[in-house]
C-alpha positions in Angstrom: 80.6 51.7 -48.0 80.2 55.5 -48.0 83.9 56.0 -48.7 83.7 53.6 -51.6 80.8 55.4 -53.1 82.6 58.8 -52.8 85.7 57.4 -54.4 83.7 55.9 -57.2 82.0 59.2 -57.9 85.3 61.1 -57.9 86.9 58.4 -60.2 84.0 58.6 -62.6 84.1 62.4 -62.6 87.9 62.4 -63.0 87.7 60.3 -66.2 84.9 62.3 -67.7 86.4 65.7 -66.9 89.8 64.6 -68.1 88.3 63.6 -71.5 86.4 66.9 -71.7 86.1 69.7 -69.1 84.2 70.2 -65.8 81.8 72.6 -67.6 80.9 69.9 -70.3 80.4 67.1 -67.8 76.9 66.9 -66.4 76.1 65.5 -62.9 73.8 63.0 -64.7 76.7 61.7 -66.7 78.8 61.3 -63.5 76.0 59.5 -61.7 75.6 57.1 -64.6 79.3 56.4 -64.9 79.6 55.9 -61.1 76.4 53.8 -60.9 74.9 56.0 -58.2 71.7 58.1 -57.8 71.9 61.9 -57.9 71.1 62.0 -54.2 74.3 60.1 -53.4 76.4 62.6 -55.5 74.9 65.6 -53.7 75.3 63.8 -50.3 79.1 64.0 -50.8 79.3 67.1 -53.1 76.9 69.9 -52.5 77.8 71.5 -55.9 79.5 70.7 -59.1 82.4 72.9 -58.1 82.8 70.8 -54.9 83.0 67.8 -57.1 85.5 69.5 -59.3 87.6 70.4 -56.3 87.6 66.7 -55.3 88.8 65.8 -58.8 91.5 68.4 -58.5 92.7 66.9 -55.2 92.7 63.4 -56.8 94.7 64.7 -59.8 97.1 66.5 -57.7 97.8 63.4 -55.5 98.6 61.5 -58.7 100.7 64.3 -60.1 102.6 64.7 -56.8 103.5 61.0 -56.9 105.0 61.5 -60.4 106.8 64.7 -59.3 108.3 62.9 -56.3 109.6 60.2 -58.5 110.9 62.5 -61.2 112.6 64.9 -58.9 114.4 62.3 -56.8 118.0 63.4 -56.1 119.7 60.4 -57.9 120.3 62.6 -60.9 121.4 66.3 -61.5 118.7 69.0 -61.0 118.2 69.8 -64.7 118.0 66.1 -65.5 115.2 65.8 -63.0 113.2 68.2 -65.0 113.9 66.2 -68.2 112.8 63.1 -66.4 109.5 64.8 -65.3 108.8 65.9 -68.9 109.4 62.3 -70.1 107.0 60.9 -67.5 104.4 63.6 -68.2 104.5 62.8 -71.9 104.3 59.1 -71.2 101.2 59.6 -69.0 99.4 61.7 -71.6 100.4 59.2 -74.3 98.9 56.4 -72.2 95.7 58.4 -71.8 95.6 59.0 -75.6 95.9 55.2 -76.1 93.1 54.6 -73.7 90.7 57.4 -74.8 91.7 57.9 -78.5 92.7 61.6 -78.0 95.4 63.5 -76.2 94.0 65.0 -73.1 95.2 68.3 -71.7 97.1 68.6 -68.4 95.0 66.9 -65.7 95.6 69.9 -63.5 95.9 73.0 -65.8 92.4 73.1 -67.3 90.7 72.2 -64.1 92.6 74.9 -62.2 91.4 77.5 -64.7 87.8 76.3 -64.4 87.8 76.3 -60.6 89.7 79.5 -60.0 86.7 81.7 -60.5 84.2 79.6 -58.5 83.4 79.1 -54.9 85.0 80.4 -51.7 87.6 77.7 -51.3 88.6 77.0 -54.9 91.0 79.9 -55.4 92.9 78.9 -52.2 93.0 75.3 -53.4 94.1 76.1 -56.9 96.8 78.4 -55.7 98.0 75.8 -53.2 98.3 73.2 -56.0 100.1 75.6 -58.4 102.5 76.8 -55.7 103.3 73.2 -54.6 104.0 72.2 -58.3 106.2 75.3 -58.8 108.1 74.3 -55.6 109.5 71.2 -57.3 110.9 73.3 -60.1 112.1 76.1 -57.8 114.0 73.6 -55.6 115.7 72.0 -58.6 116.6 75.4 -60.0 118.1 76.5 -56.6 120.1 73.3 -56.5 121.3 73.7 -60.1 122.5 77.2 -59.2 124.4 75.9 -56.2 126.1 73.3 -58.5 127.0 75.8 -61.2 124.5 74.4 -63.7 122.7 77.8 -63.8 123.9 81.4 -63.2 123.5 82.8 -59.7 121.3 85.7 -60.9 118.4 83.3 -61.9 115.5 83.9 -59.5 114.3 80.4 -58.6 110.7 81.3 -57.9 109.9 83.4 -61.0 111.9 80.9 -63.2 109.8 78.0 -61.8 106.6 79.9 -62.7 107.9 80.5 -66.3 108.7 76.8 -66.7 105.2 75.7 -65.4 103.5 78.3 -67.7 105.5 77.1 -70.7 104.7 73.4 -69.8 101.0 74.3 -69.7 101.2 76.0 -73.1 102.8 72.9 -74.6 100.2 70.7 -73.0 97.5 72.8 -74.6 99.2 72.5 -78.0 99.6 68.7 -77.5 95.9 68.5 -76.9 95.0 70.7 -79.9 97.3 68.8 -82.2 96.6 65.4 -80.6 100.3 64.7 -80.1 101.7 64.4 -76.6 105.3 64.3 -78.1 105.1 68.1 -78.6 105.7 68.4 -74.9 109.1 66.9 -75.3 110.2 70.4 -76.6 110.1 71.5 -72.9 113.4 69.8 -72.3 115.2 72.1 -74.7 112.9 75.1 -73.9 113.5 74.9 -70.1 117.2 75.3 -70.6 116.7 78.3 -72.9 114.3 79.8 -70.4 116.8 79.3 -67.6 119.8 80.5 -69.6 121.5 77.1 -69.2 124.4 76.1 -71.4 123.7 73.4 -74.0 
């Protein structure tokens, strides 16, 4: 029962935060959407930042599932990145269909909001970003080994560039209400990596 209540609160907060931001979402709105009293929310989450951290964990679990699927080794390393971009665009387009507006990245905005709050948040946000970068870095290293990329490409810094670029495109997609803008990442990633067309 308690676990169900906690999950209901996190799910409600996730939907509200994804449509706006953690700062814009009140605890009253979360309680109303989850169908719980404020005491129940604070029983599980002593602060709004703690609730935001739980939403981040939930979003990361969902993103990790998508990354695991996209970065499967059944296709070449750079093709895995393309597949991830396609899946990411599809997910944001589905959210646009559901909510009427293109949301931002389910991780990017929340990471920025949480990075400056609480003792645990910086560690948590860094862990999420490093784990996400690792998918790109591993694919880049493999692409180098297969001759798709030059040996001089630094996998870690290149992965960070790709993630930063993806976050910028997600911001533009939200601003212009068009998730298809993120598809540019497939071409841009190759340019950023110095890959041949």
